N, C-alpha and C positions, 0 to 999 in steps of 0.2 A: 503494500499499498504505500503510498508517495502523498503528501501533503505541502501545503503553504503554509506558514504557522506568520502573519503580519500582530507584529509585537511594540507597545510602548512600555519605555522605560523612567525609573528617574533618570531626574536633568543629568544629563553629567558624568551619565555611567554606561553608554552609550560603546564604547573601545574596551572600556573590563570587559564588562559583559559577552561582550560580541569574543573577543578573546578566549570566553570561560564555555559560550554556549561550542562553540567548535571544535571541545574535545565528546562533546556527547557523539557518540558513535551514530547514533543516527540524524544527521544532522550532517547532510551531503554537498548544502551552499549554503552560505551564509553573507548578508551585506546591510548595511546601512543605508537608508534612506529616507528620501523628504518627504513630508506631506503630513499624514495625521498620524502615522507610527513612525516608528525609530528605525525600527528594525523587520525586516524578512530572512525567513527562514526557508531553506524547504528539506524536507522529510522523511527518508523513506523507512519502513521497516517490513519484513519479513512474517514478523510476527505480527498475529491479529488483535495484541494488543499494543504493539506499540508503537501508534502513534496515542492511544490513551495514556500509556505511561511517560510519553516524553513532552505532551501537555500537564498533564498530573507537575511536572518537574519546573516547570517552567512556571503554575498559577501558583505554586510555592517559593517560587525564587524572591529574598529579598529587595530587590532593584526590579523586577517584572511589575508593572501598574496595571495593565488590558492586555489579552491575548485572544487573536481572531481567528480558527482552526478552518481553511481548506481545501475540502479531503479532493483529491484529483477524481473523476470521472476516467477513465478508461477508455481509449474508442472517440475520445472525442477528443482529436486534438496530437500534438505527443510534439519531441522534440525535431527543428526540420530533421536531422542526421534519422531520425525514424519514419518517415515521412520520404523523402526521400529513396531509400532500403526495401522499403514496402512494408516493414514493419507495423508499421499503427496499427 
């Protein structure tokens, strides 16, 4: 399963939080962003409960004030590489 998670954090804690979250094995990509949210994470897990576990960790983190999780719908879109290779 793959999901994107949008995160708000305490002001000034973005860089430290990104460094910490990079160490989570489920996190495959993480970036600071401008706008309504501070950080976006791309997370993947083969364990059916894996996404729930990472969301729980995020919600209990002292520097995270809000998060929104968006689960990917398989078969709708994909990366450019997947589309070009026919693996869509």
